N, C-alpha and C positions, 0 to 999 in steps of 0.2 A: 478465582480463575487465574491460571499461570499465563505467561507471555505466549506460549505456543497455542494454548486453548483460545486466547483472545484473537490472535491472528487467524487461527483456523476459522473461527466463527466469522470474523471480518470478511474473509475470502468467500466463505459459504454464502453470506448474505449479499455481497457484492455481485457474485456470479449468478445469483438467483434474481438479479435486478431489483434487489431490496436495498438500494443505495442509502436511503434514509435509515434503515435499520442498521446498516454497516457503520454509518457515521455516528450512531449512538455509542459506539465503542471508542470513539476519538475524543480525547480530552479537549477542553475549551482552549487551552494554551498550546496546542500542538504546533510543532514546526515540521515543515517538510522540504526537503531539498531534492530538486529534480535536476540531474546532470544531463545536458544535451550538448554533444560536441565538446567545445572547450569552455563552455559556460555553465553556470549554476544558477537556477532560479530558486530563491528561498521564499516560501509561503509561510506566513505566521498567522495562527488563530484558526479556530474551527470554521469560521465563515469562508476564508480564502482556501483552506485545505479541502473543506467539504465541497466547495464550488468546483474545484478541479475534478473531483470524482463525479459530481452531479452533472457537469457539462460534457463529460466524456461520451463518446459515441454509444448510441443504443446498441446493446449486444456486447459491450466490452466484457471481456473475461480475462481474469488475472489468475493463472493456475500455478500455485507453488510447487516447485520440484523438490530438490534436496534442501532440507531444513536443518539448521544448526540452532539449537536453543541453549542459550547461555544463562538462563535464569530470568533475568529481567529484559533480555534482548533476543530477538529472533533474526537470524540472517538466512536468506533463502534465494534460490534461483526462481525467477517467475517467467513463465511463458505468457505473453500478452497477445491476445487474440481480438481483432477488431473486424467486423464484417466489412468486406471491400478493401482491406489493407493487408499487406504482408504481416505475418506474425513476427514478433520480436522476442528476445530474451533479455531480461535485465536482472542485475543484482539488487536486492533490496535488504534493508535493515529497519526492523521496527523495534522501537523501545517501548516497553509497557510498564506502567506503574499503577498499582491498585486497580487492575483490570481495565485500564484505558490506555490507549495508544497515545504516547506523548511526543514521539518523533518518528518520522519516516524518511528514509533516504533511498532514492531510486537512481541507479547509474546504469549506463549500458554495460553489457557483459563483455569483458576483455579476456578472451581465452584463445 
């Protein structure tokens, strides 16, 4: 399974509220960077990264828009929808190795 296939399935499962299924596509040693304002939060390991998704608001949807597949990495625009909150757009990069997501980078869209 290629990088885009892996991320497509990840979003499909996440958006169907099968977060546990989505997290099966995440490597045990995954690293995730979340950029908020001028700071960056770095989460390491399946438990911390998985917890970020598992604790997210019920009904969280992450809808990928324009996708650029560079082979082992996928860059995409994501529309984030949470019930009761304004939607937002973020830029995301997913690194995939051997069918597992090994790195995620989320940053606010600057356009």
